[in-house]
N, CA, C and O atoms as CSV, one atom per row, in Angstrom:
chain,resi,resn,atom,element,x,y,z
A,1,MET,N,N,-10.707,-35.580,-18.399
A,1,MET,CA,C,-10.083,-34.376,-18.937
A,1,MET,C,C,-10.915,-32.891,-17.969
A,1,MET,O,O,-12.034,-32.910,-17.456
A,2,VAL,N,N,-10.043,-31.881,-17.979
A,2,VAL,CA,C,-10.435,-30.887,-16.935
A,2,VAL,C,C,-10.852,-30.089,-17.610
A,2,VAL,O,O,-10.108,-30.075,-18.590
A,3,ARG,N,N,-12.034,-28.964,-17.793
A,3,ARG,CA,C,-12.006,-28.202,-18.689
A,3,ARG,C,C,-12.065,-26.785,-17.315
A,3,ARG,O,O,-12.503,-26.821,-16.165
A,4,ILE,N,N,-11.552,-25.900,-17.942
A,4,ILE,CA,C,-11.436,-24.650,-17.615
A,4,ILE,C,C,-12.489,-23.166,-18.180
A,4,ILE,O,O,-12.142,-22.376,-19.058
A,5,THR,N,N,-13.568,-23.119,-17.530
A,5,THR,CA,C,-14.095,-21.994,-17.994
A,5,THR,C,C,-13.887,-20.694,-18.280
A,5,THR,O,O,-12.916,-20.206,-17.703
A,6,ILE,N,N,-14.592,-19.873,-19.103
A,6,ILE,CA,C,-14.095,-18.524,-18.905
A,6,ILE,C,C,-13.954,-17.938,-17.745
A,6,ILE,O,O,-12.918,-17.303,-17.550
A,7,ALA,N,N,-14.855,-18.008,-16.826
A,7,ALA,CA,C,-15.339,-17.499,-15.670
A,7,ALA,C,C,-14.448,-17.706,-14.742
A,7,ALA,O,O,-14.131,-16.821,-13.947
A,8,ALA,N,N,-13.816,-19.185,-14.732
A,8,ALA,CA,C,-12.889,-19.494,-14.043
A,8,ALA,C,C,-11.377,-19.004,-14.188
A,8,ALA,O,O,-10.561,-18.899,-13.272
A,9,LEU,N,N,-11.173,-18.712,-15.620
A,9,LEU,CA,C,-9.559,-17.744,-16.104
A,9,LEU,C,C,-9.960,-16.218,-15.741
A,9,LEU,O,O,-9.119,-15.491,-15.212
A,10,LEU,N,N,-11.149,-15.787,-16.010
A,10,LEU,CA,C,-11.443,-14.444,-15.578
A,10,LEU,C,C,-10.921,-14.189,-13.873
A,10,LEU,O,O,-10.292,-13.244,-13.397
A,11,ALA,N,N,-11.324,-15.119,-13.379
A,11,ALA,CA,C,-11.223,-15.117,-11.954
A,11,ALA,C,C,-9.917,-15.255,-11.611
A,11,ALA,O,O,-9.468,-14.412,-10.834
A,12,PHE,N,N,-9.012,-16.339,-12.105
A,12,PHE,CA,C,-7.815,-16.285,-11.982
A,12,PHE,C,C,-6.699,-14.845,-12.259
A,12,PHE,O,O,-5.719,-14.461,-11.621
A,13,ALA,N,N,-7.322,-14.347,-13.410
A,13,ALA,CA,C,-6.205,-13.438,-13.903
A,13,ALA,C,C,-6.505,-12.205,-12.960
A,13,ALA,O,O,-5.710,-11.281,-12.786
A,14,ALA,N,N,-7.817,-12.313,-12.344
A,14,ALA,CA,C,-8.114,-11.037,-11.450
A,14,ALA,C,C,-7.620,-11.083,-10.146
A,14,ALA,O,O,-7.663,-10.041,-9.492
A,15,LEU,N,N,-7.007,-12.431,-9.480
A,15,LEU,CA,C,-6.234,-12.767,-8.583
A,15,LEU,C,C,-4.455,-12.558,-8.922
A,15,LEU,O,O,-3.582,-12.192,-8.135
A,16,ALA,N,N,-4.331,-12.933,-10.353
A,16,ALA,CA,C,-2.987,-12.918,-10.256
A,16,ALA,C,C,-2.624,-11.200,-10.539
A,16,ALA,O,O,-1.510,-10.749,-10.274
A,17,THR,N,N,-3.445,-10.569,-10.960
A,17,THR,CA,C,-2.903,-9.277,-10.794
A,17,THR,C,C,-3.247,-8.360,-9.857
A,17,THR,O,O,-3.316,-7.143,-10.022
A,18,ALA,N,N,-3.559,-9.261,-8.413
A,18,ALA,CA,C,-4.327,-8.193,-7.122
A,18,ALA,C,C,-2.820,-7.257,-7.025
A,18,ALA,O,O,-1.712,-7.690,-7.341
A,19,ILE,N,N,-3.024,-6.341,-6.679
A,19,ILE,CA,C,-1.867,-5.465,-6.076
A,19,ILE,C,C,-1.876,-5.566,-4.679
A,19,ILE,O,O,-2.892,-5.494,-3.987
A,20,THR,N,N,-0.453,-5.774,-4.172
A,20,THR,CA,C,-0.090,-5.624,-2.430
A,20,THR,C,C,0.709,-4.756,-2.493
A,20,THR,O,O,1.316,-4.581,-3.549
A,21,PRO,N,N,0.885,-4.160,-1.664
A,21,PRO,CA,C,1.826,-3.258,-1.321
A,21,PRO,C,C,3.036,-3.606,-0.941
A,21,PRO,O,O,3.088,-4.629,-0.258
A,22,ASN,N,N,4.223,-2.959,-1.222
A,22,ASN,CA,C,5.209,-3.331,-1.206
A,22,ASN,C,C,5.979,-3.215,0.554
A,22,ASN,O,O,6.087,-2.237,1.293
A,23,VAL,N,N,6.295,-4.296,0.699
A,23,VAL,CA,C,6.938,-4.139,2.561
A,23,VAL,C,C,7.891,-3.120,3.075
A,23,VAL,O,O,8.029,-2.627,4.195
A,24,ALA,N,N,8.655,-2.900,1.686
A,24,ALA,CA,C,10.204,-2.304,2.295
A,24,ALA,C,C,9.759,-0.659,2.387
A,24,ALA,O,O,10.634,0.193,2.542
A,25,GLY,N,N,8.707,-0.389,2.306
A,25,GLY,CA,C,8.188,1.018,2.838
A,25,GLY,C,C,7.396,0.900,4.245
A,25,GLY,O,O,6.820,1.937,4.576
A,26,ALA,N,N,7.293,-0.057,5.009
A,26,ALA,CA,C,6.462,-0.162,6.006
A,26,ALA,C,C,6.757,0.662,6.935
A,26,ALA,O,O,5.863,0.915,7.742
A,27,GLN,N,N,7.750,1.155,7.056
A,27,GLN,CA,C,8.493,2.386,8.375
A,27,GLN,C,C,7.190,3.776,7.545
A,27,GLN,O,O,6.735,4.499,8.432
A,28,ASN,N,N,6.851,4.001,6.644
A,28,ASN,CA,C,6.046,4.904,5.786
A,28,ASN,C,C,4.382,4.774,6.296
A,28,ASN,O,O,3.784,5.836,6.464
A,29,VAL,N,N,3.742,3.643,6.507
A,29,VAL,CA,C,2.813,3.287,6.817
A,29,VAL,C,C,2.248,4.365,8.259
A,29,VAL,O,O,2.657,4.405,9.420
A,30,GLY,N,N,1.236,5.087,7.604
A,30,GLY,CA,C,0.492,5.677,9.106
A,30,GLY,C,C,0.993,7.149,9.356
A,30,GLY,O,O,0.228,8.008,9.794
A,31,ALA,N,N,2.525,7.443,9.010
A,31,ALA,CA,C,3.433,8.376,9.243
A,31,ALA,C,C,2.623,9.820,8.894
A,31,ALA,O,O,2.773,10.656,9.786
A,32,GLY,N,N,1.934,10.185,7.949
A,32,GLY,CA,C,1.263,11.082,7.293
A,32,GLY,C,C,2.015,12.177,6.772
A,32,GLY,O,O,1.565,13.292,6.512
A,33,ASN,N,N,3.318,11.741,6.623
A,33,ASN,CA,C,4.365,12.925,6.335
A,33,ASN,C,C,4.494,12.906,4.750
A,33,ASN,O,O,5.383,13.677,4.390
A,34,GLY,N,N,3.874,12.260,3.711
A,34,GLY,CA,C,4.506,12.173,2.167
A,34,GLY,C,C,5.369,11.321,2.038
A,34,GLY,O,O,5.664,10.922,0.911
A,35,ALA,N,N,5.966,10.852,3.131
A,35,ALA,CA,C,7.334,10.307,2.570
A,35,ALA,C,C,7.175,8.598,1.511
A,35,ALA,O,O,8.080,8.148,0.808
A,36,GLN,N,N,6.047,8.074,1.671
A,36,GLN,CA,C,5.788,7.089,1.125
A,36,GLN,C,C,5.731,6.796,-0.371
A,36,GLN,O,O,4.902,7.442,-1.012
A,37,PHE,N,N,6.596,5.795,-1.108
A,37,PHE,CA,C,7.000,5.781,-2.441
A,37,PHE,C,C,5.642,5.023,-2.991
A,37,PHE,O,O,4.861,4.470,-2.216
A,38,ILE,N,N,5.463,5.062,-4.339
A,38,ILE,CA,C,4.592,4.420,-5.395
A,38,ILE,C,C,4.472,2.766,-4.950
A,38,ILE,O,O,5.540,2.154,-4.937
A,39,THR,N,N,3.675,2.284,-4.717
A,39,THR,CA,C,3.381,1.067,-5.070
A,39,THR,C,C,3.571,0.108,-2.656
A,39,THR,O,O,3.377,-0.981,-2.116
A,40,GLY,N,N,4.035,1.533,-2.233
A,40,GLY,CA,C,4.011,1.363,-0.521
A,40,GLY,C,C,2.740,1.324,-0.210
A,40,GLY,O,O,1.750,1.673,-0.853
A,41,GLY,N,N,2.892,0.720,1.170
A,41,GLY,CA,C,1.115,0.212,1.476
A,41,GLY,C,C,0.668,1.948,2.218
A,41,GLY,O,O,1.470,2.827,1.899
A,42,CYS,N,N,-0.213,2.283,2.897
A,42,CYS,CA,C,-0.461,3.569,2.900
A,42,CYS,C,C,-2.257,3.268,3.715
A,42,CYS,O,O,-3.016,2.365,3.364
A,43,VAL,N,N,-2.560,4.342,4.862
A,43,VAL,CA,C,-3.793,3.964,5.256
A,43,VAL,C,C,-4.690,5.739,4.993
A,43,VAL,O,O,-5.821,6.099,5.319
A,44,ALA,N,N,-3.697,6.397,4.366
A,44,ALA,CA,C,-4.581,7.521,3.637
A,44,ALA,C,C,-3.247,8.368,2.587
A,44,ALA,O,O,-2.035,8.158,2.530
A,45,ASN,N,N,-4.261,9.506,1.752
A,45,ASN,CA,C,-3.181,10.083,0.667
A,45,ASN,C,C,-2.257,10.838,1.483
A,45,ASN,O,O,-1.139,11.026,1.003
A,46,ALA,N,N,-2.568,11.398,2.860
A,46,ALA,CA,C,-0.909,12.334,3.472
A,46,ALA,C,C,0.216,11.222,3.429
A,46,ALA,O,O,1.371,11.544,3.151
A,47,ASP,N,N,-0.152,9.823,3.726
A,47,ASP,CA,C,1.192,8.883,3.527
A,47,ASP,C,C,2.047,9.159,2.455
A,47,ASP,O,O,3.260,9.260,2.636
A,48,CYS,N,N,1.451,9.310,1.189
A,48,CYS,CA,C,1.800,9.262,-0.326
A,48,CYS,C,C,2.784,10.342,-0.833
A,48,CYS,O,O,2.274,11.458,-0.734
A,49,SER,N,N,3.878,10.359,-1.281
A,49,SER,CA,C,4.635,11.122,-2.172
A,49,SER,C,C,3.724,11.582,-2.760
A,49,SER,O,O,3.385,12.756,-2.610
A,50,SER,N,N,3.085,10.696,-3.615
A,50,SER,CA,C,2.151,11.302,-4.894
A,50,SER,C,C,1.042,11.720,-4.407
A,50,SER,O,O,0.311,12.133,-5.307
A,51,ALA,N,N,0.432,11.823,-3.026
A,51,ALA,CA,C,-0.727,12.081,-2.710
A,51,ALA,C,C,-2.236,11.517,-2.795
A,51,ALA,O,O,-3.387,11.926,-2.647
A,52,CYS,N,N,-1.537,10.324,-3.123
A,52,CYS,CA,C,-2.871,9.307,-3.729
A,52,CYS,C,C,-2.751,7.843,-2.957
A,52,CYS,O,O,-1.943,7.101,-3.517
A,53,CYS,N,N,-3.110,7.524,-2.299
A,53,CYS,CA,C,-3.600,6.235,-1.381
A,53,CYS,C,C,-5.007,5.676,-2.318
A,53,CYS,O,O,-6.198,5.969,-2.221
A,54,ALA,N,N,-4.301,4.793,-3.202
A,54,ALA,CA,C,-5.672,4.331,-3.843
A,54,ALA,C,C,-6.074,2.797,-3.149
A,54,ALA,O,O,-5.246,2.063,-2.610
A,55,ASP,N,N,-6.889,2.629,-3.228
A,55,ASP,CA,C,-8.099,1.161,-3.007
A,55,ASP,C,C,-7.826,0.107,-3.871
A,55,ASP,O,O,-8.148,-0.090,-5.043
A,56,ALA,N,N,-7.107,-0.595,-2.995
A,56,ALA,CA,C,-6.827,-1.589,-3.822
A,56,ALA,C,C,-7.635,-3.319,-3.201
A,56,ALA,O,O,-6.998,-4.305,-2.831
A,57,SER,N,N,-8.694,-3.221,-3.253
A,57,SER,CA,C,-9.508,-4.485,-2.483
A,57,SER,C,C,-9.520,-4.164,-1.136
A,57,SER,O,O,-9.507,-5.210,-0.487
A,58,GLY,N,N,-9.543,-3.009,-0.300
A,58,GLY,CA,C,-9.480,-2.772,0.940
A,58,GLY,C,C,-8.137,-2.536,1.638
A,58,GLY,O,O,-7.853,-2.350,2.822
A,59,VAL,N,N,-7.270,-2.618,0.316
A,59,VAL,CA,C,-5.979,-2.216,1.063
A,59,VAL,C,C,-5.280,-1.073,0.595
A,59,VAL,O,O,-5.417,-0.819,-0.601
A,60,GLY,N,N,-4.660,-0.432,1.182
A,60,GLY,CA,C,-4.220,0.995,0.489
A,60,GLY,C,C,-2.769,0.868,0.034
A,60,GLY,O,O,-1.828,0.525,0.749
A,61,VAL,N,N,-2.708,1.305,-1.699
A,61,VAL,CA,C,-1.428,1.709,-1.773
A,61,VAL,C,C,-0.991,2.962,-2.275
A,61,VAL,O,O,-1.786,3.864,-2.535
A,62,CYS,N,N,0.155,3.054,-2.415
A,62,CYS,CA,C,0.379,4.417,-2.849
A,62,CYS,C,C,0.512,4.387,-4.566
A,62,CYS,O,O,1.038,3.467,-5.192
A,63,SER,N,N,-0.118,5.665,-5.189
A,63,SER,CA,C,-0.254,4.924,-6.609
A,63,SER,C,C,0.073,6.643,-7.599
A,63,SER,O,O,-0.123,7.823,-7.312
A,64,ALA,N,N,0.423,6.203,-8.343
A,64,ALA,CA,C,0.191,7.888,-9.263
A,64,ALA,C,C,-0.881,8.078,-9.508
A,64,ALA,O,O,-1.601,7.153,-9.883
A,65,GLU,N,N,-1.448,9.652,-9.343
A,65,GLU,CA,C,-2.691,9.653,-9.997
A,65,GLU,C,C,-3.011,8.938,-11.332
A,65,GLU,O,O,-4.079,8.343,-11.470
A,66,ALA,N,N,-2.037,9.002,-12.362
A,66,ALA,CA,C,-2.638,8.479,-13.288
A,66,ALA,C,C,-2.579,7.149,-13.678
A,66,ALA,O,O,-2.653,6.786,-14.852
A,67,ALA,N,N,-2.443,6.394,-12.699
A,67,ALA,CA,C,-2.264,4.802,-12.665
A,67,ALA,C,C,-3.446,4.221,-11.524
A,67,ALA,O,O,-3.580,3.017,-11.304
A,68,GLN,N,N,-4.317,5.346,-10.806
A,68,GLN,CA,C,-5.136,4.823,-9.836
A,68,GLN,C,C,-6.301,4.060,-10.090
A,68,GLN,O,O,-7.027,3.681,-9.171
A,69,PHE,N,N,-6.549,3.782,-11.423
A,69,PHE,CA,C,-7.390,2.914,-11.674
A,69,PHE,C,C,-7.197,1.663,-12.504
A,69,PHE,O,O,-7.943,0.962,-13.188
A,70,GLN,N,N,-5.708,1.647,-12.133
A,70,GLN,CA,C,-4.794,0.371,-12.858
A,70,GLN,C,C,-4.766,-0.969,-12.363
A,70,GLN,O,O,-4.577,-1.039,-11.148
A,71,ASN,N,N,-4.907,-2.092,-12.993
A,71,ASN,CA,C,-4.287,-3.174,-11.924
A,71,ASN,C,C,-5.511,-3.378,-10.564
A,71,ASN,O,O,-5.264,-3.695,-9.401
A,72,GLY,N,N,-6.458,-3.165,-11.003
A,72,GLY,CA,C,-7.781,-3.577,-9.978
A,72,GLY,C,C,-7.973,-2.334,-8.799
A,72,GLY,O,O,-8.787,-2.191,-7.887
A,73,LYS,N,N,-7.054,-1.685,-9.178
A,73,LYS,CA,C,-7.453,-0.199,-8.177
A,73,LYS,C,C,-8.751,0.338,-8.095
A,73,LYS,O,O,-9.536,0.352,-9.043
A,74,ASN,N,N,-8.985,0.785,-6.959
A,74,ASN,CA,C,-10.277,1.640,-7.148
A,74,ASN,C,C,-10.158,3.110,-7.200
A,74,ASN,O,O,-11.262,3.629,-7.363
A,75,GLY,N,N,-9.151,3.983,-7.113
A,75,GLY,CA,C,-8.974,5.238,-6.923
A,75,GLY,C,C,-8.756,5.720,-6.042
A,75,GLY,O,O,-9.096,5.101,-5.034
A,76,CYS,N,N,-8.151,6.928,-5.854
A,76,CYS,CA,C,-7.401,7.839,-4.764
A,76,CYS,C,C,-8.114,8.270,-3.588
A,76,CYS,O,O,-9.222,8.713,-3.891
A,77,ASP,N,N,-7.863,8.298,-2.327
A,77,ASP,CA,C,-8.876,8.692,-1.263
A,77,ASP,C,C,-9.046,7.737,-0.654
A,77,ASP,O,O,-9.935,7.814,0.195
A,78,PHE,N,N,-8.383,6.559,-0.771
A,78,PHE,CA,C,-8.672,5.688,0.224
A,78,PHE,C,C,-8.269,6.326,1.253
A,78,PHE,O,O,-7.352,7.147,1.252
A,79,VAL,N,N,-9.116,5.895,2.469
A,79,VAL,CA,C,-9.202,6.052,4.212
A,79,VAL,C,C,-9.168,4.380,4.567
A,79,VAL,O,O,-10.079,3.627,4.224
A,80,ASP,N,N,-8.190,4.021,5.171
A,80,ASP,CA,C,-7.972,2.175,5.753
A,80,ASP,C,C,-9.302,2.609,6.759
A,80,ASP,O,O,-9.367,3.640,7.428
A,81,PRO,N,N,-10.232,1.643,6.681
A,81,PRO,CA,C,-11.015,1.657,8.061
A,81,PRO,C,C,-10.675,0.844,9.380
A,81,PRO,O,O,-11.275,0.738,10.450
A,82,ASN,N,N,-9.339,0.242,8.842
A,82,ASN,CA,C,-8.564,-0.612,10.367
A,82,ASN,C,C,-7.160,-0.016,10.002
A,82,ASN,O,O,-6.308,-0.699,9.435
A,83,ALA,N,N,-6.999,1.066,10.296
A,83,ALA,CA,C,-5.346,1.935,9.929
A,83,ALA,C,C,-4.869,1.338,10.837
A,83,ALA,O,O,-3.804,0.733,10.713
A,84,ALA,N,N,-5.772,1.384,12.316
A,84,ALA,CA,C,-4.837,1.032,13.556
A,84,ALA,C,C,-4.312,-0.799,13.690
A,84,ALA,O,O,-3.431,-1.283,14.401
A,85,ALA,N,N,-5.004,-1.301,12.964
A,85,ALA,CA,C,-4.382,-2.718,12.882
A,85,ALA,C,C,-3.211,-2.642,11.657
A,85,ALA,O,O,-2.070,-3.045,11.883
A,86,THR,N,N,-3.542,-2.169,10.535
A,86,THR,CA,C,-2.488,-2.081,9.716
A,86,THR,C,C,-1.559,-1.343,9.855
A,86,THR,O,O,-0.501,-1.716,9.349
A,87,ILE,N,N,-1.583,-0.023,10.586
A,87,ILE,CA,C,-0.439,0.164,11.262
A,87,ILE,C,C,0.403,-0.560,12.299
A,87,ILE,O,O,1.602,-0.563,12.576
A,88,ALA,N,N,-0.550,-1.099,12.713
A,88,ALA,CA,C,0.243,-2.095,13.764
A,88,ALA,C,C,1.361,-3.168,13.106
A,88,ALA,O,O,2.519,-3.377,13.469
A,89,ALA,N,N,0.474,-3.864,11.835
A,89,ALA,CA,C,0.918,-5.011,11.489
A,89,ALA,C,C,2.692,-4.394,10.688
A,89,ALA,O,O,3.791,-4.947,10.726
A,90,ALA,N,N,2.222,-2.947,9.984
A,90,ALA,CA,C,3.545,-2.499,9.445
A,90,ALA,C,C,4.546,-2.154,10.396
A,90,ALA,O,O,5.734,-2.360,10.146
A,91,LYS,N,N,4.139,-1.613,11.537
A,91,LYS,CA,C,5.275,-1.822,12.650
A,91,LYS,C,C,6.127,-3.044,12.940
A,91,LYS,O,O,7.322,-3.141,13.221
A,92,ALA,N,N,4.972,-4.134,12.758
A,92,ALA,CA,C,6.023,-5.399,12.917
A,92,ALA,C,C,6.927,-5.648,11.534
A,92,ALA,O,O,8.129,-5.874,11.393
A,93,GLN,N,N,6.059,-5.539,10.770
A,93,GLN,CA,C,7.021,-5.811,9.968
A,93,GLN,C,C,7.983,-5.034,9.722
A,93,GLN,O,O,8.773,-5.569,8.944
A,94,VAL,N,N,8.407,-3.575,10.161
A,94,VAL,CA,C,9.891,-3.112,10.334
A,94,VAL,C,C,10.848,-3.604,11.055
A,94,VAL,O,O,12.073,-3.600,10.928
A,95,ALA,N,N,9.685,-4.299,12.319
A,95,ALA,CA,C,10.559,-4.637,13.642
A,95,ALA,C,C,11.225,-6.517,12.745
A,95,ALA,O,O,12.253,-7.156,12.968
A,96,LYS,N,N,10.534,-6.686,12.170
A,96,LYS,CA,C,10.846,-7.990,11.303
A,96,LYS,C,C,12.315,-7.766,10.559
A,96,LYS,O,O,13.281,-8.497,10.777
A,97,GLN,N,N,12.327,-6.439,9.485
A,97,GLN,CA,C,13.334,-6.349,8.633
A,97,GLN,C,C,14.512,-5.649,9.453
A,97,GLN,O,O,15.613,-5.504,8.921
A,98,GLY,N,N,14.226,-5.152,10.952
A,98,GLY,CA,C,15.193,-4.480,11.456
A,98,GLY,C,C,15.660,-3.153,11.116
A,98,GLY,O,O,16.778,-2.646,11.211
A,99,PHE,N,N,14.438,-2.658,10.654
A,99,PHE,CA,C,14.591,-0.713,10.337
A,99,PHE,C,C,14.163,-0.273,11.178
A,99,PHE,O,O,13.190,-0.658,11.827
A,100,LYS,N,N,15.146,1.076,11.396
A,100,LYS,CA,C,14.503,2.056,12.539
A,100,LYS,C,C,14.493,3.587,12.345
A,100,LYS,O,O,15.457,4.198,11.885
A,101,ARG,N,N,13.413,4.123,12.703
A,101,ARG,CA,C,13.346,5.556,12.311
A,101,ARG,C,C,14.395,6.021,13.130
A,101,ARG,O,O,14.535,5.790,14.331
A,102,VAL,N,N,14.960,6.544,12.560
A,102,VAL,CA,C,16.121,7.724,13.740
A,102,VAL,C,C,15.479,9.246,12.802
A,102,VAL,O,O,15.264,9.617,11.648
A,103,VAL,N,N,15.390,9.690,14.099
A,103,VAL,CA,C,15.180,11.459,14.013
A,103,VAL,C,C,16.386,12.274,14.304
A,103,VAL,O,O,16.544,12.783,15.414
A,104,ARG,N,N,17.109,12.389,13.488
A,104,ARG,CA,C,18.246,13.578,13.868
A,104,ARG,C,C,17.946,14.771,14.577
A,104,ARG,O,O,16.744,15.036,14.549
A,105,ALA,N,N,18.701,15.626,15.244
A,105,ALA,CA,C,18.377,17.065,15.488
A,105,ALA,C,C,17.986,17.748,14.675
A,105,ALA,O,O,17.112,18.524,15.062
A,106,SER,N,N,18.402,17.844,13.132
A,106,SER,CA,C,18.186,18.776,12.240
A,106,SER,C,C,16.462,18.375,11.919
A,106,SER,O,O,15.869,19.195,11.216
A,107,GLY,N,N,15.739,17.266,12.366
A,107,GLY,CA,C,14.641,17.222,11.810
A,107,GLY,C,C,14.459,15.679,10.963
A,107,GLY,O,O,13.596,14.809,11.075
A,108,TYR,N,N,15.391,15.757,10.289
A,108,TYR,CA,C,15.917,14.924,9.211
A,108,TYR,C,C,15.490,13.482,9.421
A,108,TYR,O,O,15.995,13.134,10.489
A,109,GLU,N,N,14.804,12.498,8.902
A,109,GLU,CA,C,14.909,11.345,9.089
A,109,GLU,C,C,15.402,10.550,8.205
A,109,GLU,O,O,15.381,10.788,6.997
A,110,GLY,N,N,16.066,9.173,8.916
A,110,GLY,CA,C,16.946,8.455,8.180
A,110,GLY,C,C,17.092,7.158,8.574
A,110,GLY,O,O,17.868,6.414,7.975
C-alpha cells in the first residue's frame, strides 16, 4: 500500500501550479518595448504591456499587477539575472516557430 503524506501532496500541488511563460510571445522577450502580453515571458518590467514582470520561481512572466502574487509568483519588478541566456532561448523559440520580426518604414512591427 502506498501512503501519500500531506507534505508530498503539497509539494505536488506547488509543482502543478507552477507558472511558465507562454512561448507564443517569445519574440517580445527582452525587446523592452512593452509589447509582451500577460503570461508571456519577460526579463524586466519594460517587456510587459502591464509594466509588471513577475518572478515565477526565477523565471519572468508578464502579469497584471493585481495578480502578481497569484499561483506562486513573487511580485512585479523581476529582473532576470540570466537575461542574455533567456533572450537567446526566446530567439531560438522564435526561429523554431518560424515567426519573424518585421519593422516597416512606418516603424510598425508586425
